[in-house]
ZATI-253537 format. One record per residue (C-alpha): residue number from 1; y, z, x. Coordinates in pm, whole numbers, always signed. Example, Ala and Ser with C-alpha at 12.3 -4.5 7.8 and 13.67 -1.06 7.14 Angstrom:
2
     k       yy       zz       xx
     1     -450     +780    +1230
     2     -106     +714    +1367
//
This chain:
428
     k       yy       zz       xx
     1    +2133    +1169    +1944
     2    +2436     +977    +2060
     3    +2785     +888    +1952
     4    +2936     +542    +1916
     5    +3294     +464    +1826
     6    +3328     +218    +1537
     7    +3610      -36    +1543
     8    +3696     -220    +1223
     9    +3863     -560    +1190
    10    +3930     -674     +833
    11    +4216     -933     +837
    12    +4318     -772     +508
    13    +4671     -914     +508
    14    +4529    -1268     +508
    15    +4340    -1192     +186
    16    +4634    -1018      +18
    17    +4858    -1313     +105
    18    +4669    -1541     -138
    19    +4734    -1304     -430
    20    +5041    -1330     -653
    21    +5316    -1121     -488
    22    +5322     -832     -745
    23    +4943     -786     -720
    24    +4947     -799     -341
    25    +5217     -529     -330
    26    +5024     -305     -570
    27    +4703     -347     -368
    28    +4879     -250      -44
    29    +5020      +64     -205
    30    +4680     +163     -348
    31    +4493     +104      -19
    32    +4615     +418     +154
    33    +4262     +524     +254
    34    +4180     +177     +393
    35    +3857     +153     +189
    36    +3939     -143      -37
    37    +3619     -330     -129
    38    +3734     -607     -360
    39    +4001     -731     -599
    40    +3892     -856     -941
    41    +4091    -1094    -1161
    42    +3954    -1196    -1502
    43    +4150    -1415    -1744
    44    +4310    -1210    -2021
    45    +4225     -876    -1857
    46    +4408     -634    -1630
    47    +4358     -700    -1257
    48    +4170     -429    -1065
    49    +4128     -315     -706
    50    +3790     -157     -639
    51    +3755     +103     -367
    52    +3458     +292     -229
    53    +3473     +569     -490
    54    +3742     +461     -737
    55    +3906     +173     -924
    56    +4280     +109     -958
    57    +4456     -117    -1212
    58    +4706     -332    -1022
    59    +4925     -438    -1315
    60    +4977     -360    -1682
    61    +4997     -735    -1749
    62    +4690     -944    -1823
    63    +4579    -1206    -1572
    64    +4696    -1558    -1658
    65    +4538    -1895    -1585
    66    +4834    -1975    -1358
    67    +4763    -1668    -1142
    68    +4398    -1764    -1106
    69    +4500    -2118    -1014
    70    +4747    -1977     -760
    71    +4467    -1794     -577
    72    +4223    -2086     -598
    73    +4477    -2324     -445
    74    +4529    -2102     -139
    75    +4163    -2065      -35
    76    +3882    -2297      +73
    77    +3672    -2510     -161
    78    +3406    -2352     -380
    79    +3047    -2449     -294
    80    +2751    -2495     -528
    81    +2706    -2117     -539
    82    +3066    -2072     -662
    83    +3170    -1902     -339
    84    +3467    -1982     -119
    85    +3638    -1824     +181
    86    +3950    -1819     +394
    87    +3920    -1999     +726
    88    +3857    -1782    +1034
    89    +3810    -1470     +820
    90    +3509    -1292     +669
    91    +3651    -1261     +316
    92    +3445    -1398      +26
    93    +3590    -1523     -302
    94    +3343    -1574     -588
    95    +3433    -1760     -907
    96    +3326    -1720    -1270
    97    +3350    -2045    -1468
    98    +3352    -2124    -1838
    99    +3142    -2393    -2008
   100    +3399    -2658    -1915
   101    +3375    -2559    -1547
   102    +3721    -2401    -1538
   103    +3760    -2083    -1331
   104    +3818    -1783    -1557
   105    +3742    -1503    -1312
   106    +3762    -1425     -941
   107    +3600    -1156     -726
   108    +3770    -1128     -386
   109    +3554     -919     -156
   110    +3703     -784     +167
   111    +3503     -897     +470
   112    +3503     -651     +759
   113    +3374     -681    +1113
   114    +3264     -329    +1202
   115    +3184     -297    +1572
   116    +2942      -16    +1657
   117    +2741       -3    +1334
   118    +2414     -102    +1503
   119    +2392     +201    +1732
   120    +2195     +373    +1459
   121    +1923     +103    +1467
   122    +1970      -44    +1816
   123    +1619      +52    +1929
   124    +1458     -131    +1634
   125    +1646     -459    +1671
   126    +1594     -465    +2048
   127    +1219     -408    +2005
   128    +1159     -780    +1960
   129     +996     -720    +1620
   130    +1114     -882    +1298
   131    +1330     -645    +1093
   132    +1427     -658     +724
   133    +1740     -476     +603
   134    +1706     -366     +243
   135    +1981     -233      +18
   136    +2178     -278     -301
   137    +2483     -510     -313
   138    +2788     -377     -131
   139    +2602     -122      +79
   140    +2682     -292     +410
   141    +2380     -514     +484
   142    +2582     -821     +586
   143    +2825     -614     +794
   144    +2536     -467     +990
   145    +2368     -808    +1018
   146    +2684     -957    +1170
   147    +2695     -684    +1434
   148    +2323     -734    +1505
   149    +2393    -1102    +1575
   150    +2670    -1013    +1820
   151    +2461     -754    +2001
   152    +2147     -967    +2039
   153    +2343    -1277    +2139
   154    +2444    -1103    +2462
   155    +2085    -1124    +2587
   156    +1902    -1380    +2370
   157    +1947    -1718    +2203
   158    +2054    -1632    +1849
   159    +2104    -1873    +1558
   160    +2257    -1761    +1228
   161    +2155    -1942     +910
   162    +2473    -1884     +708
   163    +2433    -1974     +342
   164    +2778    -1891     +208
   165    +2964    -1843     +539
   166    +2957    -1470     +476
   167    +2820    -1382     +821
   168    +3028    -1613    +1039
   169    +3329    -1660     +813
   170    +3476    -1970     +650
   171    +3557    -2285     +845
   172    +3381    -2473    +1124
   173    +3447    -2212    +1394
   174    +3250    -1887    +1355
   175    +3433    -1555    +1349
   176    +3447    -1374    +1688
   177    +3249    -1087    +1533
   178    +2921    -1280    +1577
   179    +2965    -1297    +1955
   180    +2780    -1578    +2133
   181    +2546    -1643    +1838
   182    +2540    -2001    +1710
   183    +2591    -2059    +1338
   184    +2427    -2321    +1114
   185    +2598    -2364     +778
   186    +2396    -2435     +465
   187    +2540    -2707     +235
   188    +2372    -2561      -74
   189    +2185    -2232     -138
   190    +1884    -2432     -257
   191    +1854    -2581      +92
   192    +1855    -2256     +287
   193    +1479    -2272     +357
   194    +1515    -2622     +505
   195    +1796    -2514     +737
   196    +1586    -2215     +845
   197    +1305    -2448     +959
   198    +1554    -2693    +1113
   199    +1705    -2413    +1321
   200    +1367    -2337    +1479
   201    +1264    -2698    +1536
   202    +1594    -2825    +1677
   203    +1767    -2540    +1859
   204    +1495    -2326    +2023
   205    +1625    -1984    +1914
   206    +1468    -1656    +2018
   207    +1621    -1482    +1716
   208    +1700    -1613    +1366
   209    +1952    -1422    +1150
   210    +1919    -1475     +773
   211    +2125    -1317     +495
   212    +2005    -1261     +137
   213    +1649    -1389     +124
   214    +1599    -1424     -249
   215    +1389    -1729     -330
   216    +1019    -1799     -288
   217    +1081    -2101      -61
   218    +1296    -1885     +167
   219    +1021    -1623     +187
   220     +771    -1895     +280
   221    +1008    -2034     +544
   222    +1052    -1686     +689
   223     +673    -1651     +727
   224     +654    -1991     +896
   225     +926    -1889    +1143
   226     +762    -1553    +1219
   227     +430    -1723    +1289
   228     +603    -1939    +1552
   229     +691    -1632    +1754
   230    +1061    -1614    +1665
   231    +1217    -1275    +1591
   232    +1363    -1257    +1239
   233    +1644    -1027    +1130
   234    +1714    -1065     +758
   235    +1842     -893     +447
   236    +1722     -871      +87
   237    +1841     -694     -227
   238    +1650     -380     -328
   239    +1664       -5     -283
   240    +1324      +80     -137
   241    +1002      -70       -5
   242     +844       +7     -345
   243    +1106     -215     -513
   244    +1020     -501     -281
   245     +648     -469     -359
   246     +730     -492     -730
   247     +926     -815     -679
   248     +676    -1104     -710
   249     +914    -1343     -533
   250     +976    -1128     -225
   251     +657     -920     -199
   252     +518    -1171      +50
   253     +782    -1056     +301
   254     +588     -730     +338
   255     +237     -870     +302
   256     +202     -936      -71
   257      -42     -774     -311
   258     -376     -889     -446
   259     -651     -735     -657
   260     -974     -660     -467
   261    -1316     -549     -595
   262    -1475     -279     -378
   263    -1843     -209     -328
   264    -1987      +90     -511
   265    -2011     +285     -184
   266    -1650     +216      -83
   267    -1517     +298     -431
   268    -1701     +633     -422
   269    -1571     +707      -74
   270    -1212     +641     -180
   271    -1249     +814     -515
   272    -1099     +514     -693
   273    -1198     +242     -935
   274    -1386      -59     -805
   275    -1086     -287     -860
   276     -787     -185     -647
   277     -469     -340     -508
   278     -467     -434     -139
   279     -218     -596      +99
   280     -293     -969     +109
   281     -166    -1078     +454
   282      +15     -931     +756
   283     +384     -867     +673
   284     +644    -1127     +772
   285     +873     -840     +878
   286     +707     -577    +1095
   287     +982     -317    +1041
   288    +1193     -237     +735
   289    +1519      -45     +709
   290    +1639      +91     +374
   291    +2020     +118     +384
   292    +2098     +403     +146
   293    +2473     +404     +213
   294    +2712     +327     +498
   295    +2600     +628     +703
   296    +2240     +694     +590
   297    +1925     +485     +622
   298    +1547     +516     +626
   299    +1329     +335     +880
   300     +970     +219     +827
   301     +847     +146    +1180
   302     +515       -3    +1065
   303     +547     -198     +740
   304     +174     -279     +725
   305      +78      +89     +733
   306     +354     +183     +490
   307     +245      -81     +233
   308     -122      +15     +264
   309      -32     +380     +208
   310     +175     +301     -103
   311     -105      +93     -255
   312     -350     +379     -199
   313     -119     +627     -366
   314      -31     +817      -48
   315     +313     +688      +59
   316     +415     +762     +417
   317     +756     +926     +463
   318    +1015     +711     +637
   319    +1220     +819     +936
   320    +1567     +928     +821
   321    +1873     +845    +1029
   322    +2237     +930     +959
   323    +2574     +990    +1119
   324    +2711    +1341    +1100
   325    +3075    +1439    +1063
   326    +3134    +1396    +1438
   327    +2998    +1039    +1427
   328    +2681    +1128    +1615
   329    +2354     +963    +1512
   330    +2097    +1216    +1394
   331    +1728    +1141    +1341
   332    +1479    +1328    +1127
   333    +1132    +1227    +1236
   334     +887    +1129     +963
   335     +637    +1402     +893
   336     +348    +1419     +652
   337     +462    +1679     +405
   338     +218    +1826     +151
   339     +170    +1583     -133
   340     +228    +1860     -385
   341     +514    +2101     -424
   342     +464    +2445     -567
   343     +613    +2505     -914
   344     +905    +2745     -942
   345     +672    +3011    -1082
   346     +460    +3022     -768
   347     +541    +3314     -540
   348     +672    +3294     -186
   349     +333    +3370      -33
   350     +171    +3064     -192
   351     +463    +2835     -113
   352     +431    +2926     +254
   353      +59    +2835     +269
   354      -38    +2582     +534
   355     -143    +2235     +421
   356     -513    +2192     +343
   357     -662    +1864     +468
   358     -919    +1740     +218
   359    -1170    +1455     +248
   360    -1282    +1362     -103
   361    -1596    +1162     -179
   362    -1633    +1029     -533
   363    -1358    +1260     -661
   364    -1068    +1106     -858
   365     -759    +1138     -640
   366     -514    +1141     -930
   367     -694    +1437    -1091
   368     -715    +1617     -760
   369     -338    +1574     -718
   370     -282    +1709    -1067
   371     -499    +2016    -1002
   372     -323    +2090     -674
   373      +15    +2057     -844
   374      -85    +2300    -1120
   375     -197    +2557     -864
   376      +88    +2498     -622
   377     -157    +2438     -337
   378      -25    +2214      -56
   379     -290    +1945       -7
   380     -311    +1634     +208
   381     -586    +1377     +142
   382     -726    +1228     +462
   383     -932     +913     +522
   384    -1112    +1040     +832
   385    -1376    +1313     +804
   386    -1284    +1431    +1153
   387     -937    +1531    +1028
   388    -1068    +1719     +722
   389    -1083    +2096     +683
   390    -1303    +2066     +372
   391    -1507    +1797     +197
   392    -1491    +1777     -181
   393    -1759    +1588     -373
   394    -1956    +1580     -700
   395    -2294    +1745     -757
   396    -2465    +1409     -822
   397    -2363    +1283     -474
   398    -2447    +1613     -304
   399    -2804    +1603     -439
   400    -2857    +1259     -283
   401    -2778    +1405      +62
   402    -2560    +1110     +150
   403    -2474    +1048     +514
   404    -2111    +1156     +483
   405    -2222    +1493     +342
   406    -2480    +1541     +617
   407    -2215    +1457     +878
   408    -1978    +1714     +732
   409    -2245    +1985     +744
   410    -2329    +1899    +1105
   411    -1960    +1930    +1195
   412    -1944    +2267    +1021
   413    -1693    +2134     +767
   414    -1717    +2334     +440
   415    -1850    +2126     +150
   416    -1729    +2209     -202
   417    -1931    +2067     -491
   418    -1789    +1997     -837
   419    -1999    +1992    -1151
   420    -1767    +1738    -1315
   421    -1482    +1508    -1214
   422    -1222    +1697    -1420
   423     -896    +1876    -1345
   424    -1029    +2202    -1487
   425    -1335    +2194    -1261
   426    -1117    +2117     -957
   427     -884    +2410    -1033
   428    -1181    +2649    -1059
//
């Protein structure tokens, strides 16, 4: 638990200066809480200022083509990804074009350098392991990534691969917020993977910073870099580790998924079908941080274990970190809670029961979960017989006196035998 003061630099007046004067005035008046996120101008619609928890209309007059042209003429050139910036600032202007390539809409996002944001994850980024920051758009991934670059550059050789100049700002000179980190600009988003490899081959970095990994070639380049012993700090869109596993393009970042056929013995031991999903390779990123909002995040310290647990239907809880009202960082250590919660109808005595550790052999895990849920019994399925309080198996396996059953009896572990692999039998 510790406290870190956060200092914010946003160069907001530089962004407002490119707006038509009436809109700039309205935006200043609306930004009393200093939480402006972006200004949106769409041709033929009312201009809006979007804040953290609200939206404000800046004018009762519709946006004209002349107003859009006014803004476009006061900023940098738009790249292939329809993004532009303002030199020596972190602001990002994104364009919407019509079929004739004329700009008909602008999204002007406020870029902020927030010093002190990494105190909540400082131990993870200084571990030397590759870390992936995961979160939905606008949640603060790039802001945190920029501060990570500054912090690590004080002790290591850091190179930023900056696709749309969002990390280091527009122009040839990087923003001071990235510290001593060097910045390589990417001429086109389609070439990001090539610049990633070039950074490693030409500039001998100890750390590579990458924003918005979203294409298969970028995921492959990230794996190549990790295998060369370089620490990777990157971001990707998504809410949770489960989302990432469901994304065929980015699943390789956390090890990928493949279908595997188990032996009869192993399938019985796991209580699953013979064909199961397994992690294909070691994860590119060894740690993963889910950014839930600006002050709350969840940390997976071992991505390989976390992915394996999800694929086996027993997800591991992440470590929760957040800042309280005093700005202090609080940590809630991950703990293996019972996999079932008692229904509302279950009395207090049953809800307070201690967790029962069960080793199942040949018993369907999904049915066992369902039975435990119906009864309100807190149960945790374990893979190691030594951790089990009871062994649960079927009569057909018990009659064969299999080795695992004999071992349980020698240990004095109670063995419960089911007549059938059904929920009803398990409840009885």
